[in-house]
N, C-alpha and C positions, 0 to 999 in steps of 0.2 A: 561375638565368638560362638554363638549355640552353647551358653552355658560352661565351657570350659574356664577353669580358674588357674591361675599361676602354682595354687597349692598342687590342684590335680596334675599337672604338667609335671611339676616337681616330684611326686609320687611315682610317676609312669618312669620318669630316668632314673628315680633311687633303686627301681626294681631291675633295672636291666644296666646301671651304670659301672659295673665291674668289667664288663665285657668288652671286647674289639668292637668300636663304634663301625667300623668298616665294613667288618663281617654282619653285622646286625643288618647294616643299609642293605647290603646283597641279597641277607635271606630275604626280608620285606620285599625286596624289588622283585626276587625270582617269583614270588607268592602273587605278584601283580599280574604274572603270565600264565596263571593256572584259570582254565576256566571256569571253575566250581567257585572262584574269588570274585567273581566281579560285581558279587552284591557286598562284597566285604572291604571295596576300594579305600573307603574313606579310613578305617581302621588301622590299614596297611600305609597310606600315606602318613598316617599319625605316629607309628611306628618308626618310618623312615625318620620323620623330623624330629622325633625324640632323640633317635640316634644320632643324629647330626648336631645335637647340641651336647653331647659328650665328649669334655676335653680329652683329646688323646694323649695316650702315653703308651710307652713301649712296654711288650710283654703281657697285654689283657688277653685273656683266654679266648676261645670261642664259646659260644652260647650252645648248649645241647639242644639236639631237636626238642626231646621231652619239655625241657624247661621253658621252651622257643613256644611250642605250641601251649604251654601253660599260660603265658605271658599273654599270647595273643587271643585265649579265649577265655580268662578269668580276670577277675577285677584285679587291679583297677582299669586296664583299658578294657575288659568287656563292658562295664557300665559307664563308660567315660561319653565324652560330647561326640568324641570320634564314634565310636559303636551305633549311638544314639543318631547320629547324622547319616547314616547308611540308607540309601535307596534302591529300589531296583534299578537295575544296568540298563541302558536304554540305545545303548550302540552296538555295532557289531562288533565281535570279539577284536578283528583287526580289519584294517582298509588298508588300499593300496592307493599311493598318490603316485601321479605321473610329473616326472620333472627332466630337466635335462639329464641325457643318458639312460634314461630307460624307467622304470616301475618301481616304488618302493613300500616295503610293507612298512605301516605305523600301525600306533597302537591307541586307540582312543578311549579315553576315560575321565580326564580331569575336570575337563570340558567340553560339551555335547558338541560347541558350533566349532571347535579347532579346524578340523579340515576343510569345513566351509570357509571359514574366514582365510585359510591359509590359499584357497584355490582362487579368492578374489584377491587378497594381497599380491601374490604372485602375477597376476593378470595384470594389476596397477605398476609392479616394478619391470616386468618382463615383456608385455605387449603394451606398451603406452601408445596413445594417440598420438604424441608427439616425446620427442627427446627429452629425457631427463636433462635437468642442467648441469648435473654432476654426474658423469658418465662413470665416474672411479666407484659412485654409489653401487651402480647396478652390480659392477663386478665383483665388490665385496658382497653384495648382497647372494650371487650366485652363487660365490663359496661357500657363506655359512648354510644356506640351503642344502647345498650337496653335500657337505657333510653332516649336518642332523640326519639327514634323510638315509645315507650310506650307514650312518650308526644304528639308526633303528632298523634298518633292513639286515645288518649284521648280527644285533640282539637276536632278530626273527629266524635267520638261518641257523645260527647256532642252537637256538632253542627247538626246532625243526616245528615252529608255527607259521600258518599262513591266513589270508584270510577265509581260507574253508573250515578255519575251526568254529565251532558253534558256543556261545555263550551257553552257561547254565545256570539259569536262574532260580528263586524260588520266591514263593509268595509266602510271608508268615506275618500270625499277628491278626487278631479279629478285626472286621470294620468298626469304626468308632465314630461317634457323631455326639460332639458338645452339646451338653445343656443348650436349651433357646437362648438363655440369658447368657451366657458364656460365648455364645456364637456370635450375639450381638455385639458383644465387646470387642471380640477379636475384630467384626467387620468396621468396628470403629477405631481400629488404629489406622486407617487409611491417612495416609498424609504421614506417615513417619517409615522410617528406613525399613525395608524387606526382612533385614535380618531380627528387627525387634519383631515383628509379625511372628517369623518362624520362631524363634526363642518362646513367646507366649505360647503358640501351638504346640510345640516339642513339650513345654512343662506339663500341659493337659493333657496330652497323651502318653507319654513315658511310664506311666504306669497303669495305662489301659491297653497297652499293646503286647506281644509276647516279647519276649527278650532275642535281641540280636543272634544270628543265626552263626556257628562256628566257622571261623578260618580253616580252610583245609590244607592241610600240610602234605604235599604228597611223599611217598616212599623215597628211599634215602637216594638211589640211581635216578630219579626222574628230577628230583630236588637239586642234587648236585649240579645235573646239566642245566637246567635254569639258572643256579646261581652262577655257572661261570660262564652263562651267556651275557650278563650282564656286567660281568667285571671285565677288566682290560687293564693291560701294563701299558706303561711309557712307550714301547716303540710300537704296542699295536695301534693305540691312538694315533701317532705320528704317521702311521702306514695309511689308516683309514684318511687321515688329513691329506696325506699325497696325494692319494685316490679322486680326492673331490678338490685336490687345487686349491685348498684353502692352507692361510698360514695360520702358526699356531697361535696368534693372538684371538682367534675365533674363538678359542675356548675361553676367552675371559667374560664373554657372556652367557656362559653355559654351564660354569663351573664354580663349585664352592668347595672351600676346603671342609676337611670333618672338625667339627668343633668350633665352628666359627659362628653357627648361629646362636644368637640370643633366646633363652628358653622364653621371654614376654615377647619376643618376635612369633614366635609358633602360633599359628592359628587354625581352625578348621577350614576356612574359606581362603586364607592368605599366605599360606606357606612358602616360605621362602625358595623351597626345593622347585615349585610349581615355574619359577622362571629360569633358574639353574639348575637342571632335575642331576646334575653330575658332580658327585662327590668326589675328593682329589685327596689323598694321604700327605700331597706334600714331598714324595720322593717316587714313586714307581707304579703305585696303585690307583685306578678310576674305577669307579663303581656307577653306573648309568642308575642312580637312586629311584627315580621316577619315570620309567620307561612310557607310562603313560601320558607324561607333560611334555615329551619331546616335541612335538608338534604347536601344543601351547608356547613354550620356550623359544620356539621358533620362529613363531610371529609377533613374540615381545622383542627379541633380537633383531628383527627386521625394522620394527618401529623406533627401537634405540638408535641403530644404523640410521635410519632417516634422520633422526634428529642432529646426531652428531654431524650428517652432511650439509643440514640446513635445508632438506627438501622433503619433510614433514607436511607440510601444507600440500605440497602437490601431491604426493602420496596419496592423503586422506581424499583429496577431491578426485584422484584416479580412481580410488577403492569403492568411493562413493557412485560412482559411474556403472562401475561394474557389479555393484550389487541392485543397482537399479535396474540395468539390463537384463539382469537375471529375473527380477521381479516380472518387468513387463513381459517377457517371455511366457513366463508363467502364466500369466494371465491370459496372453495370447492364444496357448494352449488349450483355455477355458472357453475360447472364443469372443474375450474381453479384447477390443479395439479402444486406443488411447483418442480421449478426443481434446484432454488439455494437459498441459505442463507448465509447471511455475517452480522456480528455486527461492528459497528464504534459508535466511539464518536466524537464530534463537538460542541463546543461554547454551553458549560453549558445544552447539549443535549445528549442523548442515540438514538443511530438509529440502527434499525435492517431495514435489506434489504431483499426482497426477488423479485426471480423472477418465473412467473407463467405462464404455457402455458395455452391459451385457443383457441380452436378448433384445428387445425393443422398448421395454418400458423399464428399465432398471440401470443401475449405476452405481459403480464401486470407485469410491473417493479414497486414494492412497496418498498417507501420509511416510516418506520413509525418512529416521530421523537415523543419524551417523556421528561418531565424532569426529570433531576437528583437529584434534590433538594438541589443541592449544595448552593444557594443563596436564597432560599424559605422562605418568610416573613409571619407569619403565622397571623400577624397582619393587613395585607391587604386582603379584597375581589378581587381584580384584580391585573394584571399586576407583579404579582408575579415571571412570568419566562421572564428574559430580555434575552432570545435567538433570537436577532433580525438580526442586517449586516451578523455578523458572520456567522451564520446558514443559511441565504440565501445565503450567496458567497459558503458556503460547498456545501450546494444543487444543485447550479449552476452547479459546479464543475463536482460532482457525475452524476449529469442526463447527463451531455456531454459525460464522461466517459463510461458512461453505453451505450448512444448509440453508440459511437464509437466501443465498445464490442459487442455488440450484434448485430449489423446492418452489421456488418463486418465480420462475421463468416460463414463460407460456409453455414452453417443451418439455415442463418439468415430469421427472421420473417417478412411477407409480411407488418405487422402492430405493431406498439407497444404504448402502451398506459403506461404513467407514473403517477402513483398514490400516490402521496405524502401525508400522514395522519400526522396532527398535531396534538396530544393529551397531554395534560397538566393533571398532575397525581391530581390534584385539579379544582373542576369547579370555572371558572372566569378568569381561565388562558389566558392571552393574550401576544401575542408575535408578533412584527412589522417585518413581512417579506417584502422585497421589492419585485417586480415584478420579475419572472422567466421569462428570456427569450432566444431566440437566439437558440430555441431549433428546431429539424428536427421530434418531434415526438408530439402528444396531450399529452398535460397536465391538470391533474385533482389534484386541491387542497381541502381540505376538512379535517373535524375532524374523527376520528376512530368511533365516535357514528352512529348505524347504520340508 
């Protein structure tokens, strides 16, 4: 959890526990739509999560702008794991996704790959190589896609935002290099979960870098517009469902009631609102508490729906083919032609392998690993794919086998690049891979997202 403890979270909740939790959530959600706050999103996600843990009761007051600004920019939140976990924003402020009925504005942020994953999941569901065995699944999937995209687009319309808005980022803190002996100890972390490595690094860097920058709270007029943009009444939600042709049960996979998040379940990386980003007061008020998690939640909802209909293996296979076709097309643009293709299975993963020529004397060896959904947990935003040591061992062995095969042939290339692509079927997927070493050729490991 990147250093956050239950006692720290309890202190955060106590600081705002007397206020209306749905109003707190709306205020935090509104600030996610302010361009100056794109580097402060983790703190705002934490603030929303804390608000959602407050037990609801009638008559709670709304927090004043002055107290709210202080809560966001002073301890305990400003020196919490949420603030120290903030990184420069690497996405456009808004993107446009095309789906049945038109184009829709969405807000990336919780996961960099969310829009990429949705694109390929949509192809897997709606542009299948052969008809799906459960036609009802495709119709329900279409309805939930339409509703989430219409909802996101409505938030953008109300807020007066579109893809032309530019992010406003800042670079803070000095460049810091740990001492050689400490760097070596960090390197020796190879083989353990990535979050442990990050926790160690953050502990080292926390006292060496400048404190996190402030959250920008806009003037009251603009702030009210943004707060209203993420707030909906029950009739308004029903109207959006009708536009999407979606039944009311489509909300079940997207909505949490306020006060239902256990403080122990709140995590920097696995906030329950990442998969259910809409808060409901149980009566008439809804808040899109995580507008930047809507696409992530949609991808999760599609996989959850596939599991309910028993077509998850089919969707996983079609998704992998879509991603691989995208990879091959990208390599073709570079002038690389496929020479060989094979399929493999390894430790809860499906593997596509390709060998591509590059120039007349070089080759690219591609291994694409995707989740087969056998152990997918739709209740969690991260850590869905436990393909760890077993997958690492398989990749290590296959890379060495490939070198022995390709480099000892009569027409062996002068150079070979291993390109290992790890692409989970839903955003937020993490898999702990230990270091791949002992190879003769260059290795590049990354996601399949361009």
